Structures are given as structure tokens and as C-alpha cells.
PDB file with SEQRES, HELIX, SHEET and CRYST1 records, atoms N, CA, C and O in Angstrom:
SEQRES   1 A   74  MET ASN GLN GLN SER ASP ILE THR GLU GLN TYR LEU ASN          
SEQRES   2 A   74  LYS CYS PHE ASP ASP PHE SER LYS GLU GLN MET ARG LEU          
SEQRES   3 A   74  LEU ASN ASP MET LYS GLY GLN LEU THR THR ASP ASP SER          
SEQRES   4 A   74  LYS ASP LYS GLU ILE GLN LYS GLN LEU THR LEU LEU ASN          
SEQRES   5 A   74  GLY LEU VAL SER GLY CYS LEU ARG LEU ARG ASN LEU LYS          
SEQRES   6 A   74  LYS GLN LEU ILE ALA LYS SER ASN LEU                          
HELIX    1 AA1 GLN A    3  SER A    5  5                                   3    
HELIX    2 AA2 GLU A    9  GLY A   32  1                                  24    
HELIX    3 AA3 ASP A   38  SER A   72  1                                  35    
CRYST1    1.000    1.000    1.000  90.00  90.00  90.00 P 1           1          
ATOM      1  N   MET A   1     -61.816  32.604 104.976  1.00  0.00           N  
ATOM      2  CA  MET A   1     -62.186  31.172 105.155  1.00  0.00           C  
ATOM      3  C   MET A   1     -61.045  30.466 105.905  1.00  0.00           C  
ATOM      4  O   MET A   1     -59.867  30.763 105.706  1.00  0.00           O  
ATOM      5  N   ASN A   2     -61.429  29.542 106.755  1.00  0.00           N  
ATOM      6  CA  ASN A   2     -60.368  28.781 107.438  1.00  0.00           C  
ATOM      7  C   ASN A   2     -60.043  27.587 106.580  1.00  0.00           C  
ATOM      8  O   ASN A   2     -60.716  27.305 105.588  1.00  0.00           O  
ATOM      9  N   GLN A   3     -59.013  26.899 106.972  1.00  0.00           N  
ATOM     10  CA  GLN A   3     -58.481  25.751 106.190  1.00  0.00           C  
ATOM     11  C   GLN A   3     -59.524  24.620 106.037  1.00  0.00           C  
ATOM     12  O   GLN A   3     -59.532  23.927 105.021  1.00  0.00           O  
ATOM     13  N   GLN A   4     -60.366  24.442 107.003  1.00  0.00           N  
ATOM     14  CA  GLN A   4     -61.303  23.331 106.939  1.00  0.00           C  
ATOM     15  C   GLN A   4     -62.423  23.541 105.930  1.00  0.00           C  
ATOM     16  O   GLN A   4     -63.013  22.569 105.457  1.00  0.00           O  
ATOM     17  N   SER A   5     -62.727  24.780 105.592  1.00  0.00           N  
ATOM     18  CA  SER A   5     -63.826  25.032 104.690  1.00  0.00           C  
ATOM     19  C   SER A   5     -63.391  25.523 103.311  1.00  0.00           C  
ATOM     20  O   SER A   5     -64.242  25.871 102.492  1.00  0.00           O  
ATOM     21  N   ASP A   6     -62.095  25.559 103.037  1.00  0.00           N  
ATOM     22  CA  ASP A   6     -61.606  26.012 101.740  1.00  0.00           C  
ATOM     23  C   ASP A   6     -62.062  25.070 100.649  1.00  0.00           C  
ATOM     24  O   ASP A   6     -62.113  23.855 100.835  1.00  0.00           O  
ATOM     25  N   ILE A   7     -62.390  25.643  99.519  1.00  0.00           N  
ATOM     26  CA  ILE A   7     -62.690  24.840  98.338  1.00  0.00           C  
ATOM     27  C   ILE A   7     -61.349  24.533  97.677  1.00  0.00           C  
ATOM     28  O   ILE A   7     -60.600  25.443  97.323  1.00  0.00           O  
ATOM     29  N   THR A   8     -61.057  23.257  97.516  1.00  0.00           N  
ATOM     30  CA  THR A   8     -59.744  22.869  96.966  1.00  0.00           C  
ATOM     31  C   THR A   8     -59.747  22.791  95.487  1.00  0.00           C  
ATOM     32  O   THR A   8     -60.803  22.754  94.855  1.00  0.00           O  
ATOM     33  N   GLU A   9     -58.593  22.765  94.930  1.00  0.00           N  
ATOM     34  CA  GLU A   9     -58.447  22.612  93.463  1.00  0.00           C  
ATOM     35  C   GLU A   9     -58.992  21.248  93.028  1.00  0.00           C  
ATOM     36  O   GLU A   9     -59.598  21.131  91.963  1.00  0.00           O  
ATOM     37  N   GLN A  10     -58.776  20.220  93.851  1.00  0.00           N  
ATOM     38  CA  GLN A  10     -59.255  18.881  93.541  1.00  0.00           C  
ATOM     39  C   GLN A  10     -60.785  18.861  93.486  1.00  0.00           C  
ATOM     40  O   GLN A  10     -61.375  18.239  92.603  1.00  0.00           O  
ATOM     41  N   TYR A  11     -61.425  19.560  94.454  1.00  0.00           N  
ATOM     42  CA  TYR A  11     -62.866  19.637  94.493  1.00  0.00           C  
ATOM     43  C   TYR A  11     -63.390  20.334  93.239  1.00  0.00           C  
ATOM     44  O   TYR A  11     -64.357  19.878  92.627  1.00  0.00           O  
ATOM     45  N   LEU A  12     -62.737  21.459  92.853  1.00  0.00           N  
ATOM     46  CA  LEU A  12     -63.160  22.183  91.665  1.00  0.00           C  
ATOM     47  C   LEU A  12     -62.982  21.320  90.399  1.00  0.00           C  
ATOM     48  O   LEU A  12     -63.812  21.381  89.492  1.00  0.00           O  
ATOM     49  N   ASN A  13     -61.921  20.530  90.334  1.00  0.00           N  
ATOM     50  CA  ASN A  13     -61.718  19.623  89.218  1.00  0.00           C  
ATOM     51  C   ASN A  13     -62.803  18.572  89.187  1.00  0.00           C  
ATOM     52  O   ASN A  13     -63.301  18.241  88.111  1.00  0.00           O  
ATOM     53  N   LYS A  14     -63.187  18.035  90.339  1.00  0.00           N  
ATOM     54  CA  LYS A  14     -64.235  17.054  90.398  1.00  0.00           C  
ATOM     55  C   LYS A  14     -65.557  17.647  89.941  1.00  0.00           C  
ATOM     56  O   LYS A  14     -66.285  17.016  89.175  1.00  0.00           O  
ATOM     57  N   CYS A  15     -65.878  18.854  90.401  1.00  0.00           N  
ATOM     58  CA  CYS A  15     -67.115  19.553  89.947  1.00  0.00           C  
ATOM     59  C   CYS A  15     -67.093  19.734  88.446  1.00  0.00           C  
ATOM     60  O   CYS A  15     -68.089  19.475  87.770  1.00  0.00           O  
ATOM     61  N   PHE A  16     -65.938  20.187  87.909  1.00  0.00           N  
ATOM     62  CA  PHE A  16     -65.803  20.418  86.456  1.00  0.00           C  
ATOM     63  C   PHE A  16     -66.062  19.089  85.736  1.00  0.00           C  
ATOM     64  O   PHE A  16     -66.803  19.063  84.753  1.00  0.00           O  
ATOM     65  N   ASP A  17     -65.476  18.006  86.196  1.00  0.00           N  
ATOM     66  CA  ASP A  17     -65.651  16.709  85.537  1.00  0.00           C  
ATOM     67  C   ASP A  17     -67.139  16.272  85.593  1.00  0.00           C  
ATOM     68  O   ASP A  17     -67.700  15.815  84.596  1.00  0.00           O  
ATOM     69  N   ASP A  18     -67.750  16.423  86.771  1.00  0.00           N  
ATOM     70  CA  ASP A  18     -69.164  16.031  86.919  1.00  0.00           C  
ATOM     71  C   ASP A  18     -70.075  16.815  86.048  1.00  0.00           C  
ATOM     72  O   ASP A  18     -70.979  16.260  85.424  1.00  0.00           O  
ATOM     73  N   PHE A  19     -69.848  18.158  85.987  1.00  0.00           N  
ATOM     74  CA  PHE A  19     -70.692  19.031  85.145  1.00  0.00           C  
ATOM     75  C   PHE A  19     -70.474  18.708  83.697  1.00  0.00           C  
ATOM     76  O   PHE A  19     -71.428  18.710  82.918  1.00  0.00           O  
ATOM     77  N   SER A  20     -69.237  18.427  83.301  1.00  0.00           N  
ATOM     78  CA  SER A  20     -68.947  18.106  81.901  1.00  0.00           C  
ATOM     79  C   SER A  20     -69.646  16.821  81.500  1.00  0.00           C  
ATOM     80  O   SER A  20     -70.211  16.735  80.410  1.00  0.00           O  
ATOM     81  N   LYS A  21     -69.612  15.802  82.388  1.00  0.00           N  
ATOM     82  CA  LYS A  21     -70.295  14.542  82.118  1.00  0.00           C  
ATOM     83  C   LYS A  21     -71.790  14.747  81.953  1.00  0.00           C  
ATOM     84  O   LYS A  21     -72.412  14.153  81.072  1.00  0.00           O  
ATOM     85  N   GLU A  22     -72.360  15.582  82.797  1.00  0.00           N  
ATOM     86  CA  GLU A  22     -73.781  15.876  82.693  1.00  0.00           C  
ATOM     87  C   GLU A  22     -74.117  16.586  81.399  1.00  0.00           C  
ATOM     88  O   GLU A  22     -75.169  16.346  80.807  1.00  0.00           O  
ATOM     89  N   GLN A  23     -73.202  17.484  80.947  1.00  0.00           N  
ATOM     90  CA  GLN A  23     -73.417  18.129  79.667  1.00  0.00           C  
ATOM     91  C   GLN A  23     -73.453  17.096  78.546  1.00  0.00           C  
ATOM     92  O   GLN A  23     -74.320  17.149  77.675  1.00  0.00           O  
ATOM     93  N   MET A  24     -72.511  16.160  78.570  1.00  0.00           N  
ATOM     94  CA  MET A  24     -72.470  15.166  77.509  1.00  0.00           C  
ATOM     95  C   MET A  24     -73.704  14.269  77.552  1.00  0.00           C  
ATOM     96  O   MET A  24     -74.212  13.879  76.501  1.00  0.00           O  
ATOM     97  N   ARG A  25     -74.182  13.944  78.708  1.00  0.00           N  
ATOM     98  CA  ARG A  25     -75.375  13.098  78.870  1.00  0.00           C  
ATOM     99  C   ARG A  25     -76.573  13.817  78.302  1.00  0.00           C  
ATOM    100  O   ARG A  25     -77.384  13.204  77.608  1.00  0.00           O  
ATOM    101  N   LEU A  26     -76.709  15.101  78.577  1.00  0.00           N  
ATOM    102  CA  LEU A  26     -77.823  15.879  78.054  1.00  0.00           C  
ATOM    103  C   LEU A  26     -77.756  16.015  76.534  1.00  0.00           C  
ATOM    104  O   LEU A  26     -78.767  15.880  75.846  1.00  0.00           O  
ATOM    105  N   LEU A  27     -76.586  16.278  76.032  1.00  0.00           N  
ATOM    106  CA  LEU A  27     -76.396  16.369  74.585  1.00  0.00           C  
ATOM    107  C   LEU A  27     -76.768  15.045  73.916  1.00  0.00           C  
ATOM    108  O   LEU A  27     -77.460  15.034  72.898  1.00  0.00           O  
ATOM    109  N   ASN A  28     -76.319  13.958  74.475  1.00  0.00           N  
ATOM    110  CA  ASN A  28     -76.659  12.645  73.893  1.00  0.00           C  
ATOM    111  C   ASN A  28     -78.152  12.370  73.988  1.00  0.00           C  
ATOM    112  O   ASN A  28     -78.726  11.765  73.082  1.00  0.00           O  
ATOM    113  N   ASP A  29     -78.787  12.803  75.068  1.00  0.00           N  
ATOM    114  CA  ASP A  29     -80.260  12.688  75.184  1.00  0.00           C  
ATOM    115  C   ASP A  29     -80.955  13.459  74.072  1.00  0.00           C  
ATOM    116  O   ASP A  29     -81.909  12.975  73.462  1.00  0.00           O  
ATOM    117  N   MET A  30     -80.471  14.644  73.824  1.00  0.00           N  
ATOM    118  CA  MET A  30     -81.082  15.499  72.781  1.00  0.00           C  
ATOM    119  C   MET A  30     -80.899  14.875  71.392  1.00  0.00           C  
ATOM    120  O   MET A  30     -81.828  14.850  70.584  1.00  0.00           O  
ATOM    121  N   LYS A  31     -79.707  14.380  71.133  1.00  0.00           N  
ATOM    122  CA  LYS A  31     -79.426  13.790  69.859  1.00  0.00           C  
ATOM    123  C   LYS A  31     -80.179  12.466  69.640  1.00  0.00           C  
ATOM    124  O   LYS A  31     -80.553  12.105  68.524  1.00  0.00           O  
ATOM    125  N   GLY A  32     -80.379  11.764  70.768  1.00  0.00           N  
ATOM    126  CA  GLY A  32     -81.002  10.431  70.674  1.00  0.00           C  
ATOM    127  C   GLY A  32     -82.522  10.419  70.606  1.00  0.00           C  
ATOM    128  O   GLY A  32     -83.137   9.360  70.481  1.00  0.00           O  
ATOM    129  N   GLN A  33     -83.116  11.589  70.689  1.00  0.00           N  
ATOM    130  CA  GLN A  33     -84.570  11.632  70.676  1.00  0.00           C  
ATOM    131  C   GLN A  33     -85.103  11.337  69.292  1.00  0.00           C  
ATOM    132  O   GLN A  33     -84.691  11.932  68.297  1.00  0.00           O  
ATOM    133  N   LEU A  34     -86.042  10.389  69.261  1.00  0.00           N  
ATOM    134  CA  LEU A  34     -86.639  10.014  67.956  1.00  0.00           C  
ATOM    135  C   LEU A  34     -87.767  10.978  67.571  1.00  0.00           C  
ATOM    136  O   LEU A  34     -88.042  11.169  66.386  1.00  0.00           O  
ATOM    137  N   THR A  35     -88.409  11.574  68.554  1.00  0.00           N  
ATOM    138  CA  THR A  35     -89.487  12.505  68.254  1.00  0.00           C  
ATOM    139  C   THR A  35     -88.974  13.939  68.383  1.00  0.00           C  
ATOM    140  O   THR A  35     -87.933  14.190  68.990  1.00  0.00           O  
ATOM    141  N   THR A  36     -89.707  14.848  67.813  1.00  0.00           N  
ATOM    142  CA  THR A  36     -89.271  16.254  67.894  1.00  0.00           C  
ATOM    143  C   THR A  36     -90.108  16.919  68.970  1.00  0.00           C  
ATOM    144  O   THR A  36     -91.060  17.634  68.657  1.00  0.00           O  
ATOM    145  N   ASP A  37     -89.772  16.697  70.229  1.00  0.00           N  
ATOM    146  CA  ASP A  37     -90.471  17.293  71.359  1.00  0.00           C  
ATOM    147  C   ASP A  37     -89.792  18.596  71.723  1.00  0.00           C  
ATOM    148  O   ASP A  37     -88.796  18.604  72.446  1.00  0.00           O  
ATOM    149  N   ASP A  38     -90.326  19.691  71.228  1.00  0.00           N  
ATOM    150  CA  ASP A  38     -89.735  21.021  71.424  1.00  0.00           C  
ATOM    151  C   ASP A  38     -89.650  21.408  72.902  1.00  0.00           C  
ATOM    152  O   ASP A  38     -88.671  22.032  73.313  1.00  0.00           O  
ATOM    153  N   SER A  39     -90.637  21.056  73.696  1.00  0.00           N  
ATOM    154  CA  SER A  39     -90.628  21.407  75.116  1.00  0.00           C  
ATOM    155  C   SER A  39     -89.492  20.716  75.848  1.00  0.00           C  
ATOM    156  O   SER A  39     -88.840  21.305  76.710  1.00  0.00           O  
ATOM    157  N   LYS A  40     -89.266  19.464  75.496  1.00  0.00           N  
ATOM    158  CA  LYS A  40     -88.171  18.700  76.143  1.00  0.00           C  
ATOM    159  C   LYS A  40     -86.800  19.304  75.700  1.00  0.00           C  
ATOM    160  O   LYS A  40     -85.888  19.471  76.510  1.00  0.00           O  
ATOM    161  N   ASP A  41     -86.697  19.613  74.415  1.00  0.00           N  
ATOM    162  CA  ASP A  41     -85.466  20.217  73.896  1.00  0.00           C  
ATOM    163  C   ASP A  41     -85.187  21.543  74.631  1.00  0.00           C  
ATOM    164  O   ASP A  41     -84.044  21.828  74.986  1.00  0.00           O  
ATOM    165  N   LYS A  42     -86.222  22.336  74.850  1.00  0.00           N  
ATOM    166  CA  LYS A  42     -86.038  23.641  75.487  1.00  0.00           C  
ATOM    167  C   LYS A  42     -85.547  23.441  76.945  1.00  0.00           C  
ATOM    168  O   LYS A  42     -84.684  24.169  77.436  1.00  0.00           O  
ATOM    169  N   GLU A  43     -86.122  22.445  77.596  1.00  0.00           N  
ATOM    170  CA  GLU A  43     -85.684  22.162  79.007  1.00  0.00           C  
ATOM    171  C   GLU A  43     -84.247  21.696  79.019  1.00  0.00           C  
ATOM    172  O   GLU A  43     -83.477  22.122  79.880  1.00  0.00           O  
ATOM    173  N   ILE A  44     -83.856  20.834  78.093  1.00  0.00           N  
ATOM    174  CA  ILE A  44     -82.497  20.394  78.008  1.00  0.00           C  
ATOM    175  C   ILE A  44     -81.563  21.539  77.719  1.00  0.00           C  
ATOM    176  O   ILE A  44     -80.481  21.624  78.301  1.00  0.00           O  
ATOM    177  N   GLN A  45     -81.970  22.438  76.811  1.00  0.00           N  
ATOM    178  CA  GLN A  45     -81.146  23.592  76.477  1.00  0.00           C  
ATOM    179  C   GLN A  45     -80.955  24.520  77.703  1.00  0.00           C  
ATOM    180  O   GLN A  45     -79.862  25.050  77.909  1.00  0.00           O  
ATOM    181  N   LYS A  46     -81.987  24.710  78.491  1.00  0.00           N  
ATOM    182  CA  LYS A  46     -81.908  25.497  79.720  1.00  0.00           C  
ATOM    183  C   LYS A  46     -80.859  24.872  80.679  1.00  0.00           C  
ATOM    184  O   LYS A  46     -80.037  25.573  81.269  1.00  0.00           O  
ATOM    185  N   GLN A  47     -80.925  23.517  80.811  1.00  0.00           N  
ATOM    186  CA  GLN A  47     -79.981  22.856  81.677  1.00  0.00           C  
ATOM    187  C   GLN A  47     -78.542  22.984  81.145  1.00  0.00           C  
ATOM    188  O   GLN A  47     -77.603  23.188  81.914  1.00  0.00           O  
ATOM    189  N   LEU A  48     -78.388  22.862  79.846  1.00  0.00           N  
ATOM    190  CA  LEU A  48     -77.099  23.017  79.236  1.00  0.00           C  
ATOM    191  C   LEU A  48     -76.545  24.435  79.436  1.00  0.00           C  
ATOM    192  O   LEU A  48     -75.353  24.609  79.691  1.00  0.00           O  
ATOM    193  N   THR A  49     -77.398  25.421  79.322  1.00  0.00           N  
ATOM    194  CA  THR A  49     -76.950  26.804  79.555  1.00  0.00           C  
ATOM    195  C   THR A  49     -76.435  27.000  80.996  1.00  0.00           C  
ATOM    196  O   THR A  49     -75.396  27.617  81.232  1.00  0.00           O  
ATOM    197  N   LEU A  50     -77.206  26.450  81.938  1.00  0.00           N  
ATOM    198  CA  LEU A  50     -76.750  26.560  83.370  1.00  0.00           C  
ATOM    199  C   LEU A  50     -75.461  25.776  83.571  1.00  0.00           C  
ATOM    200  O   LEU A  50     -74.555  26.260  84.249  1.00  0.00           O  
ATOM    201  N   LEU A  51     -75.354  24.594  83.008  1.00  0.00           N  
ATOM    202  CA  LEU A  51     -74.140  23.842  83.160  1.00  0.00           C  
ATOM    203  C   LEU A  51     -72.927  24.520  82.525  1.00  0.00           C  
ATOM    204  O   LEU A  51     -71.822  24.459  83.063  1.00  0.00           O  
ATOM    205  N   ASN A  52     -73.139  25.158  81.388  1.00  0.00           N  
ATOM    206  CA  ASN A  52     -72.028  25.912  80.748  1.00  0.00           C  
ATOM    207  C   ASN A  52     -71.486  27.002  81.689  1.00  0.00           C  
ATOM    208  O   ASN A  52     -70.277  27.208  81.792  1.00  0.00           O  
ATOM    209  N   GLY A  53     -72.401  27.685  82.364  1.00  0.00           N  
ATOM    210  CA  GLY A  53     -72.002  28.703  83.345  1.00  0.00           C  
ATOM    211  C   GLY A  53     -71.233  28.123  84.533  1.00  0.00           C  
ATOM    212  O   GLY A  53     -70.241  28.681  85.000  1.00  0.00           O  
ATOM    213  N   LEU A  54     -71.739  26.971  85.003  1.00  0.00           N  
ATOM    214  CA  LEU A  54     -71.057  26.322  86.113  1.00  0.00           C  
ATOM    215  C   LEU A  54     -69.670  25.828  85.747  1.00  0.00           C  
ATOM    216  O   LEU A  54     -68.719  25.988  86.512  1.00  0.00           O  
ATOM    217  N   VAL A  55     -69.563  25.228  84.574  1.00  0.00           N  
ATOM    218  CA  VAL A  55     -68.246  24.750  84.085  1.00  0.00           C  
ATOM    219  C   VAL A  55     -67.290  25.910  83.963  1.00  0.00           C  
ATOM    220  O   VAL A  55     -66.139  25.828  84.391  1.00  0.00           O  
ATOM    221  N   SER A  56     -67.757  26.967  83.391  1.00  0.00           N  
ATOM    222  CA  SER A  56     -66.917  28.160  83.196  1.00  0.00           C  
ATOM    223  C   SER A  56     -66.505  28.749  84.561  1.00  0.00           C  
ATOM    224  O   SER A  56     -65.348  29.124  84.751  1.00  0.00           O  
ATOM    225  N   GLY A  57     -67.425  28.825  85.475  1.00  0.00           N  
ATOM    226  CA  GLY A  57     -67.189  29.335  86.827  1.00  0.00           C  
ATOM    227  C   GLY A  57     -66.192  28.489  87.559  1.00  0.00           C  
ATOM    228  O   GLY A  57     -65.315  29.017  88.243  1.00  0.00           O  
ATOM    229  N   CYS A  58     -66.304  27.158  87.431  1.00  0.00           N  
ATOM    230  CA  CYS A  58     -65.341  26.269  88.104  1.00  0.00           C  
ATOM    231  C   CYS A  58     -63.947  26.525  87.603  1.00  0.00           C  
ATOM    232  O   CYS A  58     -63.015  26.651  88.397  1.00  0.00           O  
ATOM    233  N   LEU A  59     -63.783  26.606  86.286  1.00  0.00           N  
ATOM    234  CA  LEU A  59     -62.472  26.862  85.705  1.00  0.00           C  
ATOM    235  C   LEU A  59     -61.909  28.206  86.126  1.00  0.00           C  
ATOM    236  O   LEU A  59     -60.727  28.310  86.454  1.00  0.00           O  
ATOM    237  N   ARG A  60     -62.743  29.233  86.118  1.00  0.00           N  
ATOM    238  CA  ARG A  60     -62.247  30.546  86.508  1.00  0.00           C  
ATOM    239  C   ARG A  60     -61.866  30.591  87.987  1.00  0.00           C  
ATOM    240  O   ARG A  60     -60.849  31.192  88.334  1.00  0.00           O  
ATOM    241  N   LEU A  61     -62.648  29.979  88.860  1.00  0.00           N  
ATOM    242  CA  LEU A  61     -62.326  29.950  90.247  1.00  0.00           C  
ATOM    243  C   LEU A  61     -61.031  29.146  90.492  1.00  0.00           C  
ATOM    244  O   LEU A  61     -60.169  29.565  91.264  1.00  0.00           O  
ATOM    245  N   ARG A  62     -60.913  28.015  89.839  1.00  0.00           N  
ATOM    246  CA  ARG A  62     -59.699  27.188  89.996  1.00  0.00           C  
ATOM    247  C   ARG A  62     -58.448  27.966  89.588  1.00  0.00           C  
ATOM    248  O   ARG A  62     -57.427  27.950  90.275  1.00  0.00           O  
ATOM    249  N   ASN A  63     -58.567  28.663  88.420  1.00  0.00           N  
ATOM    250  CA  ASN A  63     -57.414  29.425  87.930  1.00  0.00           C  
ATOM    251  C   ASN A  63     -57.093  30.602  88.863  1.00  0.00           C  
ATOM    252  O   ASN A  63     -55.923  30.908  89.093  1.00  0.00           O  
ATOM    253  N   LEU A  64     -58.134  31.264  89.403  1.00  0.00           N  
ATOM    254  CA  LEU A  64     -57.901  32.343  90.327  1.00  0.00           C  
ATOM    255  C   LEU A  64     -57.183  31.870  91.596  1.00  0.00           C  
ATOM    256  O   LEU A  64     -56.243  32.511  92.067  1.00  0.00           O  
ATOM    257  N   LYS A  65     -57.645  30.735  92.140  1.00  0.00           N  
ATOM    258  CA  LYS A  65     -57.035  30.126  93.283  1.00  0.00           C  
ATOM    259  C   LYS A  65     -55.590  29.823  93.027  1.00  0.00           C  
ATOM    260  O   LYS A  65     -54.747  30.093  93.882  1.00  0.00           O  
ATOM    261  N   LYS A  66     -55.264  29.261  91.858  1.00  0.00           N  
ATOM    262  CA  LYS A  66     -53.910  28.951  91.511  1.00  0.00           C  
ATOM    263  C   LYS A  66     -53.017  30.205  91.472  1.00  0.00           C  
ATOM    264  O   LYS A  66     -51.883  30.210  91.953  1.00  0.00           O  
ATOM    265  N   GLN A  67     -53.588  31.269  90.874  1.00  0.00           N  
ATOM    266  CA  GLN A  67     -52.854  32.539  90.837  1.00  0.00           C  
ATOM    267  C   GLN A  67     -52.571  33.077  92.214  1.00  0.00           C  
ATOM    268  O   GLN A  67     -51.464  33.542  92.482  1.00  0.00           O  
ATOM    269  N   LEU A  68     -53.555  33.024  93.097  1.00  0.00           N  
ATOM    270  CA  LEU A  68     -53.348  33.528  94.490  1.00  0.00           C  
ATOM    271  C   LEU A  68     -52.317  32.708  95.230  1.00  0.00           C  
ATOM    272  O   LEU A  68     -51.495  33.253  95.967  1.00  0.00           O  
ATOM    273  N   ILE A  69     -52.354  31.418  95.043  1.00  0.00           N  
ATOM    274  CA  ILE A  69     -51.355  30.539  95.668  1.00  0.00           C  
ATOM    275  C   ILE A  69     -49.965  30.846  95.154  1.00  0.00           C  
ATOM    276  O   ILE A  69     -49.006  30.920  95.922  1.00  0.00           O  
ATOM    277  N   ALA A  70     -49.865  31.023  93.844  1.00  0.00           N  
ATOM    278  CA  ALA A  70     -48.547  31.357  93.216  1.00  0.00           C  
ATOM    279  C   ALA A  70     -48.044  32.681  93.755  1.00  0.00           C  
ATOM    280  O   ALA A  70     -46.859  32.809  94.064  1.00  0.00           O  
ATOM    281  N   LYS A  71     -48.931  33.685  93.876  1.00  0.00           N  
ATOM    282  CA  LYS A  71     -48.510  34.988  94.379  1.00  0.00           C  
ATOM    283  C   LYS A  71     -48.085  34.926  95.854  1.00  0.00           C  
ATOM    284  O   LYS A  71     -47.168  35.631  96.276  1.00  0.00           O  
ATOM    285  N   SER A  72     -48.758  34.081  96.617  1.00  0.00           N  
ATOM    286  CA  SER A  72     -48.447  34.007  98.062  1.00  0.00           C  
ATOM    287  C   SER A  72     -47.139  33.242  98.281  1.00  0.00           C  
ATOM    288  O   SER A  72     -46.512  33.395  99.329  1.00  0.00           O  
ATOM    289  N   ASN A  73     -46.720  32.433  97.325  1.00  0.00           N  
ATOM    290  CA  ASN A  73     -45.491  31.647  97.453  1.00  0.00           C  
ATOM    291  C   ASN A  73     -44.262  32.453  96.991  1.00  0.00           C  
ATOM    292  O   ASN A  73     -43.139  31.955  97.069  1.00  0.00           O  
ATOM    293  N   LEU A  74     -44.460  33.655  96.526  1.00  0.00           N  
ATOM    294  CA  LEU A  74     -43.300  34.485  96.084  1.00  0.00           C  
ATOM    295  C   LEU A  74     -42.483  34.968  97.191  1.00  0.00           C  
ATOM    296  O   LEU A  74     -41.493  35.665  96.969  1.00  0.00           O  
TER     297      LEU A  74                                                      
END                                                                             
């Protein structure tokens, strides 16, 4: 990748923050439901599962990039 298209640590942090906020919003939606709508709960759970993977992936990629930068600076 060239310098103009590199994914930066700041961008990964922003993605992590955005995904985490969305997780909290979905959890609050699930907790705030007055009715027991199983289909809506299942859809929210699917979204939460996907977001968990994205959050984890962002952290792993950020840490890998940090390690590569640290190795290249030796």
C-alpha cells in the first residue's frame, strides 16, 4: 500500500469507538424494549455479533500495525 491509502491508527481508533457506541446503542435498545419481540431481539443479537467481530478486528489490526512500526524503527 502506498502512503495515501494506508489505514492509520487514528482511523482504526475512530472505527473502534464508532462500533463500540453502536454496540451500546443496540444493547440499550434491547434492554429498553417493553414487549418481548423475539424476532427483533434476534436481529439485534445478529448485529451485536457482527459488531463484536469488527471491534475485535479493529483492535487486532491496530496492534499489528503498531508492532510492525515498532519493528521497522529498530
